[in-house]
LOPAZA-147347 format. One record per atom (N, C-alpha, C): y, x, z; atom name. Coordinates in pm, whole numbers. Example, Ala and Ser with C-alpha at 12.3 -4.5 7.8 and 13.67 -1.06 7.14 Angstrom:
PT, v, u, w, name
PT, -569, 1319, 780, N
PT, -450, 1230, 780, CA
PT, -330, 1320, 780, C
PT, -225, 1285, 708, N
PT, -106, 1367, 714, CA
PT, 3, 1290, 787, C
END
This chain:
PT, v, u, w, name
PT, 7365, -5583, 8289, N
PT, 7332, -5691, 8356, CA
PT, 7188, -5766, 8300, C
PT, 7171, -5775, 8181, N
PT, 7058, -5834, 8128, CA
PT, 6933, -5734, 8170, C
PT, 6948, -5586, 8187, N
PT, 6832, -5490, 8190, CA
PT, 6793, -5533, 8334, C
PT, 6928, -5556, 8417, N
PT, 6884, -5578, 8578, CA
PT, 6827, -5689, 8578, C
PT, 6823, -5800, 8523, N
PT, 6778, -5926, 8526, CA
PT, 6628, -5934, 8489, C
PT, 6612, -5888, 8370, N
PT, 6486, -5849, 8313, CA
PT, 6374, -5773, 8400, C
PT, 6439, -5677, 8469, N
PT, 6342, -5618, 8570, CA
PT, 6316, -5699, 8676, C
PT, 6409, -5779, 8725, N
PT, 6365, -5848, 8859, CA
PT, 6292, -5952, 8819, C
PT, 6320, -6022, 8717, N
PT, 6225, -6140, 8701, CA
PT, 6086, -6092, 8626, C
PT, 6069, -5974, 8551, N
PT, 5931, -5932, 8530, CA
PT, 5838, -5883, 8673, C
PT, 5918, -5792, 8751, N
PT, 5875, -5772, 8871, CA
PT, 5809, -5851, 8953, C
PT, 5928, -5969, 8988, N
PT, 5873, -6080, 9052, CA
PT, 5752, -6126, 9012, C
PT, 5737, -6178, 8871, N
PT, 5627, -6244, 8804, CA
PT, 5497, -6152, 8838, C
PT, 5506, -6007, 8845, N
PT, 5383, -5946, 8874, CA
PT, 5363, -5929, 9009, C
PT, 5432, -5935, 9072, N
PT, 5425, -5896, 9230, CA
PT, 5396, -6029, 9311, C
PT, 5380, -6152, 9254, N
PT, 5352, -6270, 9315, CA
PT, 5213, -6281, 9303, C
PT, 5152, -6221, 9181, N
PT, 5017, -6277, 9162, CA
PT, 4922, -6206, 9269, C
PT, 4800, -6242, 9286, N
PT, 4687, -6208, 9401, CA
PT, 4659, -6083, 9345, C
PT, 4673, -5989, 9470, N
PT, 4633, -5859, 9447, CA
PT, 4612, -5806, 9598, C
PT, 4550, -5678, 9604, N
PT, 4524, -5638, 9746, CA
PT, 4670, -5606, 9829, C
PT, 4777, -5564, 9802, N
PT, 4907, -5548, 9854, CA
PT, 4943, -5687, 9927, C
PT, 4957, -5768, 9834, N
PT, 5016, -5935, 9891, CA
PT, 4901, -5988, 10010, C
PT, 4778, -5939, 9964, N
PT, 4660, -6006, 10058, CA
PT, 4661, -5922, 10184, C
PT, 4672, -5823, 10171, N
PT, 4687, -5710, 10299, CA
PT, 4816, -5736, 10395, C
PT, 4927, -5772, 10336, N
PT, 5046, -5795, 10409, CA
PT, 5023, -5930, 10489, C
PT, 4966, -6025, 10420, N
PT, 4928, -6168, 10468, CA
PT, 4848, -6130, 10583, C
PT, 4709, -6065, 10563, N
PT, 4618, -6027, 10679, CA
PT, 4688, -5977, 10805, C
PT, 4768, -5864, 10782, N
PT, 4815, -5786, 10873, CA
PT, 4931, -5870, 10957, C
PT, 5005, -5969, 10859, N
PT, 5116, -6051, 10942, CA
PT, 5051, -6150, 11015, C
PT, 4984, -6211, 10977, N
PT, 4898, -6318, 11049, CA
PT, 4842, -6248, 11188, C
PT, 4760, -6163, 11169, N
PT, 4714, -6079, 11270, CA
PT, 4801, -6004, 11369, C
PT, 4946, -6030, 11348, N
PT, 5029, -5989, 11427, CA
PT, 5061, -5838, 11443, C
PT, 5033, -5755, 11327, N
PT, 5071, -5615, 11363, CA
PT, 5187, -5565, 11304, C
PT, 5181, -5413, 11239, N
PT, 5303, -5359, 11191, CA
PT, 5315, -5408, 11052, C
PT, 5361, -5520, 11020, N
PT, 5364, -5564, 10904, CA
PT, 5486, -5524, 10825, C
PT, 5579, -5502, 10924, N
PT, 5710, -5470, 10840, CA
PT, 5695, -5332, 10815, C
PT, 5613, -5228, 10870, N
PT, 5595, -5092, 10824, CA
PT, 5529, -5095, 10695, C
PT, 5428, -5180, 10687, N
PT, 5338, -5174, 10583, CA
PT, 5399, -5246, 10427, C
PT, 5488, -5340, 10455, N
PT, 5610, -5390, 10354, CA
PT, 5701, -5269, 10304, C
PT, 5752, -5195, 10410, N
PT, 5819, -5057, 10368, CA
PT, 5741, -4969, 10271, C
PT, 5629, -4949, 10306, N
PT, 5559, -4864, 10223, CA
PT, 5534, -4913, 10097, C
PT, 5491, -5026, 10096, N
PT, 5484, -5088, 9942, CA
PT, 5616, -5064, 9878, C
PT, 5694, -5094, 9922, N
PT, 5840, -5096, 9845, CA
PT, 5875, -4948, 9820, C
PT, 5831, -4846, 9897, N
PT, 5880, -4736, 9867, CA
PT, 5783, -4681, 9772, C
PT, 5673, -4680, 9781, N
PT, 5575, -4681, 9656, CA
PT, 5573, -4705, 9529, C
PT, 5640, -4852, 9506, N
PT, 5680, -4935, 9416, CA
PT, 5801, -4835, 9370, C
PT, 5878, -4787, 9422, N
PT, 6004, -4731, 9384, CA
PT, 5973, -4625, 9293, C
PT, 5869, -4519, 9363, N
PT, 5815, -4386, 9281, CA
PT, 5734, -4422, 9164, C
PT, 5649, -4521, 9199, N
PT, 5565, -4561, 9053, CA
PT, 5642, -4627, 8937, C
PT, 5753, -4720, 8987, N
PT, 5809, -4780, 8875, CA
PT, 5928, -4683, 8800, C
PT, 5974, -4580, 8872, N
PT, 6030, -4475, 8804, CA
PT, 5953, -4375, 8753, C
PT, 5853, -4338, 8776, N
PT, 5725, -4265, 8692, CA
PT, 5743, -4319, 8568, C
PT, 5673, -4452, 8567, N
PT, 5674, -4529, 8440, CA
PT, 5774, -4540, 8351, C
PT, 5900, -4564, 8416, N
PT, 5996, -4589, 8340, CA
PT, 6058, -4468, 8246, C
PT, 6008, -4348, 8299, N
PT, 6046, -4204, 8241, CA
PT, 5962, -4161, 8138, C
PT, 5862, -4264, 8079, N
PT, 5802, -4272, 7952, CA
PT, 5630, -4265, 7986, C
PT, 5585, -4229, 8090, N
PT, 5442, -4216, 8134, CA
PT, 5389, -4359, 8093, C
PT, 5475, -4452, 8123, N
PT, 5385, -4615, 8100, CA
PT, 5359, -4621, 7979, C
PT, 5467, -4586, 7877, N
PT, 5443, -4592, 7738, CA
PT, 5311, -4544, 7676, C
PT, 5333, -4414, 7716, N
PT, 5177, -4331, 7680, CA
PT, 5065, -4390, 7729, C
PT, 5063, -4456, 7853, N
PT, 4932, -4516, 7872, CA
PT, 4915, -4640, 7849, C
PT, 4999, -4718, 7795, N
PT, 5005, -4856, 7733, CA
PT, 4945, -4835, 7611, C
PT, 4984, -4721, 7534, N
PT, 4909, -4711, 7406, CA
PT, 4780, -4633, 7376, C
PT, 4718, -4600, 7510, N
PT, 4572, -4587, 7500, CA
PT, 4499, -4664, 7567, C
PT, 4409, -4718, 7463, N
PT, 4341, -4830, 7491, CA
PT, 4213, -4788, 7602, C
PT, 4163, -4659, 7593, N
PT, 4055, -4611, 7692, CA
PT, 4131, -4581, 7803, C
PT, 4250, -4551, 7820, N
PT, 4292, -4532, 7967, CA
PT, 4328, -4668, 8037, C
PT, 4377, -4741, 7965, N
PT, 4394, -4903, 7987, CA
PT, 4281, -4964, 8084, C
PT, 4162, -4938, 7990, N
PT, 4024, -5037, 8010, CA
PT, 3980, -4962, 8127, C
PT, 3984, -4826, 8132, N
PT, 3930, -4716, 8271, CA
PT, 4027, -4762, 8409, C
PT, 4158, -4804, 8410, N
PT, 4234, -4849, 8523, CA
PT, 4178, -4986, 8541, C
PT, 4161, -5071, 8436, N
PT, 4103, -5207, 8460, CA
PT, 3969, -5204, 8507, C
PT, 3903, -5106, 8487, N
PT, 3734, -5075, 8538, CA
PT, 3762, -5051, 8706, C
PT, 3824, -4958, 8707, N
PT, 3868, -4913, 8846, CA
PT, 3911, -5012, 8968, C
PT, 4014, -5097, 8879, N
PT, 4096, -5188, 8982, CA
PT, 3953, -5307, 8990, C
PT, 3853, -5320, 8912, N
PT, 3776, -5418, 8951, CA
PT, 3689, -5363, 9067, C
PT, 3645, -5229, 9058, N
PT, 3553, -5163, 9172, CA
PT, 3636, -5167, 9297, C
PT, 3773, -5150, 9287, N
PT, 3839, -5118, 9399, CA
PT, 3862, -5269, 9470, C
PT, 3886, -5375, 9393, N
PT, 3878, -5490, 9453, CA
PT, 3729, -5546, 9532, C
PT, 3641, -5496, 9464, N
PT, 3508, -5553, 9517, CA
PT, 3495, -5449, 9657, C
PT, 3541, -5306, 9651, N
PT, 3519, -5248, 9763, CA
PT, 3613, -5337, 9888, C
PT, 3741, -5376, 9850, N
PT, 3798, -5423, 9953, CA
PT, 3732, -5556, 9991, C
PT, 3660, -5620, 9905, N
PT, 3605, -5742, 9966, CA
PT, 3477, -5714, 10049, C
PT, 3404, -5627, 10030, N
PT, 3303, -5587, 10101, CA
PT, 3363, -5560, 10244, C
PT, 3445, -5454, 10229, N
PT, 3530, -5432, 10365, CA
PT, 3563, -5552, 10450, C
PT, 3637, -5657, 10383, N
PT, 3688, -5767, 10443, CA
PT, 3572, -5829, 10477, C
PT, 3478, -5875, 10415, N
PT, 3333, -5935, 10457, CA
PT, 3267, -5890, 10599, C
PT, 3261, -5772, 10576, N
PT, 3226, -5699, 10712, CA
PT, 3319, -5719, 10806, C
PT, 3457, -5712, 10793, N
PT, 3540, -5739, 10915, CA
PT, 3509, -5898, 10974, C
PT, 3475, -5990, 10859, N
PT, 3475, -6135, 10901, CA
PT, 3331, -6153, 10991, C
PT, 3245, -6087, 10967, N
PT, 3136, -6095, 11076, CA
PT, 3124, -6022, 11184, C
PT, 3209, -5935, 11225, N
PT, 3216, -5889, 11360, CA
PT, 3228, -5987, 11454, C
PT, 3172, -5933, 11579, N
PT, 3189, -6063, 11707, CA
PT, 3331, -6033, 11765, C
PT, 3380, -5917, 11789, N
PT, 3497, -5885, 11865, CA
PT, 3612, -5941, 11777, C
PT, 3733, -5952, 11855, N
PT, 3841, -5993, 11792, CA
PT, 3940, -5896, 11779, C
PT, 3905, -5753, 11756, N
PT, 3988, -5664, 11749, CA
PT, 4030, -5664, 11588, C
PT, 4132, -5614, 11551, N
PT, 4206, -5601, 11419, CA
PT, 4131, -5488, 11365, C
PT, 4069, -5478, 11243, N
PT, 4020, -5374, 11175, CA
PT, 4080, -5335, 11057, C
PT, 4147, -5174, 11055, N
PT, 4244, -5188, 10908, CA
PT, 4137, -5115, 10786, C
PT, 4188, -5112, 10701, N
PT, 4144, -5069, 10579, CA
PT, 4059, -4926, 10593, C
PT, 3939, -4926, 10546, N
PT, 3826, -4819, 10589, CA
PT, 3777, -4805, 10740, C
PT, 3809, -4915, 10794, N
PT, 3757, -4934, 10933, CA
PT, 3814, -4881, 11037, C
PT, 3929, -4807, 11026, N
PT, 4032, -4735, 11157, CA
PT, 4104, -4853, 11194, C
PT, 4143, -4842, 11321, N
PT, 4235, -4918, 11405, CA
PT, 4378, -4946, 11363, C
PT, 4419, -5055, 11341, N
PT, 4548, -5070, 11272, CA
PT, 4649, -5087, 11376, C
PT, 4653, -4971, 11476, N
PT, 4749, -4990, 11588, CA
PT, 4857, -4873, 11586, C
PT, 4851, -4773, 11487, N
PT, 4948, -4679, 11517, CA
PT, 5017, -4671, 11397, C
PT, 5110, -4567, 11360, N
PT, 5219, -4581, 11255, CA
PT, 5125, -4496, 11146, C
PT, 5070, -4367, 11183, N
PT, 5005, -4286, 11080, CA
PT, 4878, -4377, 11023, C
PT, 4832, -4463, 11080, N
PT, 4734, -4543, 11047, CA
PT, 4791, -4645, 10930, C
PT, 4893, -4682, 10971, N
PT, 4945, -4795, 10887, CA
PT, 5027, -4729, 10748, C
PT, 5079, -4631, 10788, N
PT, 5144, -4558, 10613, CA
PT, 5008, -4476, 10565, C
PT, 4891, -4432, 10600, N
PT, 4798, -4416, 10531, CA
PT, 4750, -4568, 10438, C
PT, 4747, -4657, 10506, N
PT, 4727, -4790, 10432, CA
PT, 4817, -4794, 10324, C
PT, 4929, -4788, 10339, N
PT, 5011, -4803, 10244, CA
PT, 5004, -4742, 10126, C
PT, 4973, -4601, 10147, N
PT, 4939, -4513, 10050, CA
PT, 4822, -4533, 9956, C
PT, 4740, -4582, 10058, N
PT, 4613, -4610, 9966, CA
PT, 4599, -4735, 9850, C
PT, 4665, -4829, 9959, N
PT, 4685, -4935, 9868, CA
PT, 4784, -4951, 9773, C
PT, 4843, -4834, 9724, N
PT, 4945, -4855, 9643, CA
PT, 4927, -4735, 9548, C
PT, 4913, -4580, 9567, N
PT, 4860, -4477, 9483, CA
PT, 4725, -4490, 9424, C
PT, 4628, -4541, 9521, N
PT, 4489, -4534, 9497, CA
PT, 4441, -4659, 9441, C
PT, 4542, -4781, 9433, N
PT, 4503, -4882, 9392, CA
PT, 4539, -4916, 9245, C
PT, 4441, -4912, 9158, N
PT, 4469, -4920, 9004, CA
PT, 4518, -5020, 8963, C
PT, 4536, -5152, 9013, N
PT, 4594, -5279, 9005, CA
PT, 4758, -5250, 8994, C
PT, 4798, -5183, 9102, N
PT, 4938, -5139, 9141, CA
PT, 4999, -5035, 9044, C
PT, 4914, -4968, 9011, N
PT, 4934, -4856, 8906, CA
PT, 4964, -4922, 8768, C
PT, 4853, -5015, 8728, N
PT, 4885, -5090, 8591, CA
PT, 5006, -5171, 8593, C
PT, 5037, -5234, 8711, N
PT, 5176, -5325, 8709, CA
PT, 5278, -5230, 8708, C
PT, 5302, -5143, 8815, N
PT, 5413, -5050, 8791, CA
PT, 5432, -4954, 8721, C
PT, 5343, -4864, 8681, N
PT, 5348, -4787, 8594, CA
PT, 5339, -4824, 8420, C
PT, 5243, -4896, 8422, N
PT, 5238, -4942, 8272, CA
PT, 5311, -5055, 8220, C
PT, 5301, -5143, 8272, N
PT, 5375, -5255, 8248, CA
PT, 5508, -5263, 8271, C
PT, 5577, -5232, 8386, N
PT, 5723, -5209, 8432, CA
PT, 5758, -5114, 8344, C
PT, 5692, -4969, 8362, N
PT, 5726, -4865, 8340, CA
PT, 5736, -4859, 8152, C
PT, 5660, -4891, 8104, N
PT, 5656, -4929, 7926, CA
PT, 5754, -5017, 7877, C
PT, 5786, -5115, 7983, N
PT, 5909, -5220, 7945, CA
PT, 6033, -5145, 7958, C
PT, 6047, -5068, 8065, N
PT, 6193, -5013, 8113, CA
PT, 6208, -4877, 7991, C
PT, 6127, -4854, 7942, N
PT, 6107, -4701, 7864, CA
PT, 6208, -4715, 7733, C
PT, 6184, -4817, 7666, N
PT, 6277, -4817, 7559, CA
PT, 6440, -4856, 7566, C
PT, 6491, -4901, 7722, N
PT, 6613, -4887, 7714, CA
PT, 6695, -4762, 7721, C
PT, 6829, -4766, 7703, N
PT, 6917, -4653, 7728, CA
PT, 6869, -4611, 7900, C
PT, 6914, -4501, 7891, N
PT, 6904, -4460, 8046, CA
PT, 6973, -4522, 8159, C
PT, 7115, -4540, 8091, N
PT, 7173, -4637, 8226, CA
PT, 7160, -4784, 8218, C
PT, 7095, -4825, 8138, N
PT, 7019, -4959, 8124, CA
PT, 6902, -4959, 8199, C
PT, 6808, -4839, 8181, N
PT, 6689, -4842, 8250, CA
PT, 6688, -4791, 8403, C
PT, 6783, -4759, 8447, N
PT, 6830, -4763, 8603, CA
PT, 6852, -4885, 8626, C
PT, 6924, -4957, 8557, N
PT, 6930, -5123, 8595, CA
PT, 6816, -5192, 8597, C
PT, 6713, -5163, 8504, N
PT, 6607, -5226, 8499, CA
PT, 6516, -5198, 8619, C
PT, 6525, -5071, 8642, N
PT, 6431, -5030, 8766, CA
PT, 6503, -5092, 8902, C
PT, 6626, -5078, 8912, N
PT, 6711, -5130, 9036, CA
PT, 6655, -5281, 9047, C
PT, 6661, -5371, 8943, N
PT, 6641, -5499, 8959, CA
PT, 6484, -5546, 8996, C
PT, 6387, -5429, 8943, N
PT, 6263, -5437, 8967, CA
PT, 6237, -5410, 9121, C
PT, 6290, -5325, 9194, N
PT, 6295, -5300, 9308, CA
PT, 6359, -5403, 9396, C
PT, 6446, -5486, 9362, N
PT, 6536, -5566, 9416, CA
PT, 6404, -5687, 9463, C
PT, 6337, -5723, 9342, N
PT, 6226, -5813, 9329, CA
PT, 6097, -5761, 9415, C
PT, 6059, -5654, 9430, N
PT, 5990, -5612, 9512, CA
PT, 6007, -5597, 9644, C
PT, 6125, -5597, 9705, N
PT, 6184, -5586, 9817, CA
PT, 6197, -5718, 9879, C
PT, 6239, -5822, 9796, N
PT, 6245, -5953, 9829, CA
PT, 6115, -6027, 9858, C
PT, 6020, -6007, 9780, N
PT, 5897, -6060, 9787, CA
PT, 5819, -5976, 9886, C
PT, 5798, -5865, 9909, N
PT, 5719, -5793, 10010, CA
PT, 5796, -5836, 10157, C
PT, 5891, -5805, 10174, N
PT, 5970, -5838, 10314, CA
PT, 5973, -6018, 10316, C
PT, 6005, -6071, 10247, N
PT, 5982, -6227, 10246, CA
PT, 5838, -6287, 10291, C
PT, 5733, -6191, 10216, N
PT, 5595, -6232, 10276, CA
PT, 5591, -6183, 10420, C
PT, 5621, -6062, 10440, N
PT, 5593, -6036, 10586, CA
PT, 5663, -6107, 10709, C
PT, 5793, -6149, 10663, N
PT, 5824, -6220, 10778, CA
PT, 5757, -6358, 10790, C
PT, 5728, -6403, 10663, N
PT, 5667, -6529, 10667, CA
PT, 5498, -6569, 10755, C
PT, 5465, -6431, 10718, N
PT, 5334, -6449, 10768, CA
PT, 5315, -6395, 10917, C
PT, 5415, -6313, 10960, N
PT, 5440, -6299, 11086, CA
PT, 5507, -6394, 11174, C
PT, 5562, -6498, 11111, N
PT, 5634, -6617, 11196, CA
PT, 5507, -6712, 11202, C
PT, 5382, -6705, 11126, N
PT, 5270, -6785, 11151, CA
PT, 5166, -6719, 11242, C
PT, 5216, -6614, 11277, N
PT, 5117, -6537, 11355, CA
PT, 5049, -6603, 11481, C
PT, 5181, -6675, 11548, N
PT, 5150, -6745, 11659, CA
PT, 5047, -6842, 11684, C
PT, 5031, -6906, 11543, N
PT, 4919, -7001, 11529, CA
PT, 4758, -6943, 11534, C
PT, 4776, -6810, 11478, N
PT, 4650, -6736, 11467, CA
PT, 4629, -6642, 11584, C
PT, 4571, -6687, 11700, N
PT, 4551, -6607, 11819, CA
PT, 4398, -6615, 11870, C
PT, 4300, -6674, 11794, N
PT, 4180, -6677, 11850, CA
PT, 4081, -6570, 11747, C
PT, 3982, -6512, 11817, N
PT, 3917, -6433, 11714, CA
PT, 3824, -6485, 11629, C
PT, 3781, -6627, 11649, N
PT, 3702, -6701, 11520, CA
PT, 3813, -6693, 11413, C
PT, 3958, -6696, 11435, N
PT, 4071, -6726, 11356, CA
PT, 4071, -6624, 11271, C
PT, 4111, -6511, 11320, N
PT, 4077, -6363, 11280, CA
PT, 3959, -6349, 11194, C
PT, 3845, -6391, 11209, N
PT, 3726, -6373, 11112, CA
PT, 3742, -6456, 11010, C
PT, 3787, -6551, 11012, N
PT, 3810, -6667, 10920, CA
PT, 3904, -6631, 10814, C
PT, 4033, -6547, 10843, N
PT, 4130, -6471, 10785, CA
PT, 4057, -6382, 10672, C
PT, 3968, -6306, 10762, N
PT, 3915, -6183, 10686, CA
PT, 3794, -6258, 10581, C
PT, 3749, -6349, 10592, N
PT, 3639, -6407, 10525, CA
PT, 3721, -6485, 10400, C
PT, 3839, -6538, 10424, N
PT, 3909, -6577, 10287, CA
PT, 3947, -6450, 10214, C
PT, 3988, -6338, 10277, N
PT, 4064, -6237, 10214, CA
PT, 3934, -6185, 10109, C
PT, 3818, -6210, 10150, N
PT, 3677, -6150, 10106, CA
PT, 3674, -6199, 9980, C
PT, 3674, -6346, 10016, N
PT, 3624, -6435, 9886, CA
PT, 3769, -6401, 9766, C
PT, 3881, -6440, 9829, N
PT, 3996, -6419, 9725, CA
PT, 3969, -6286, 9652, C
PT, 3962, -6176, 9716, N
PT, 3946, -6065, 9630, CA
PT, 3810, -6043, 9552, C
PT, 3713, -6115, 9587, N
PT, 3611, -6097, 9508, CA
PT, 3615, -6200, 9385, C
PT, 3661, -6292, 9410, N
PT, 3707, -6408, 9281, CA
PT, 3801, -6336, 9188, C
PT, 3911, -6227, 9228, N
PT, 3985, -6184, 9166, CA
PT, 3941, -6101, 9082, C
PT, 3842, -5994, 9136, N
PT, 3773, -5914, 9097, CA
PT, 3708, -5962, 8968, C
PT, 3636, -6071, 8982, N
PT, 3532, -6120, 8881, CA
PT, 3615, -6190, 8754, C
PT, 3747, -6221, 8790, N
PT, 3832, -6285, 8691, CA
PT, 3895, -6162, 8624, C
PT, 3915, -6045, 8657, N
PT, 3976, -5926, 8587, CA
PT, 3871, -5883, 8512, C
PT, 3754, -5861, 8544, N
PT, 3622, -5798, 8507, CA
PT, 3602, -5901, 8373, C
PT, 3609, -6035, 8346, N
PT, 3612, -6154, 8268, CA
PT, 3701, -6107, 8142, C
PT, 3845, -6079, 8219, N
PT, 3952, -6066, 8088, CA
PT, 3908, -5916, 8046, C
PT, 3861, -5827, 8086, N
PT, 3870, -5708, 8033, CA
PT, 3738, -5677, 7934, C
PT, 3633, -5710, 7977, N
PT, 3477, -5696, 7922, CA
PT, 3439, -5789, 7872, C
PT, 3497, -5926, 7861, N
PT, 3404, -6019, 7795, CA
PT, 3528, -6078, 7701, C
PT, 3510, -6072, 7550, N
PT, 3575, -6118, 7450, CA
PT, 3573, -6271, 7429, C
END
């Protein structure tokens, strides 16, 4: 049970932090789109990544400073790219909802692609799931490791679905194009600040 609780608490602490996945769920939920599907993609991808890390991959990466710094560097670039995309969307005159990479956010395949990109190609998600959670789970015995992973996934599910539900409930208040653009502007600023903070932590001693 201790492994289960540790996995739950650690994952909850990591998943609550500001990151592309949380911001994307808020954005999509407020814009009244397929937010439950997106949350489901994030939970499924977390399950895969945390399991990979718990098998020992996380410990190997955590012990290699060069790989860790490379992941952090890619994370900064990734966050800046997402901030740029959100900034462009905030300046569009139309009220349409534009998804990651400029594709329309109205079909299942597009949402699945978004979930995969923001999970498997998101260095911050890889760092949190494979390296931090995975390396923490690796020293446990196999049976306890399974409980740790189960606790982490329970926290991931609770947070992502809770965030999706909350943002969707607020979507009725966000109906005007200028409000959509304002959300995108806030997203852009938040991602930019997060990238700067992460860069400062990584490269400035």
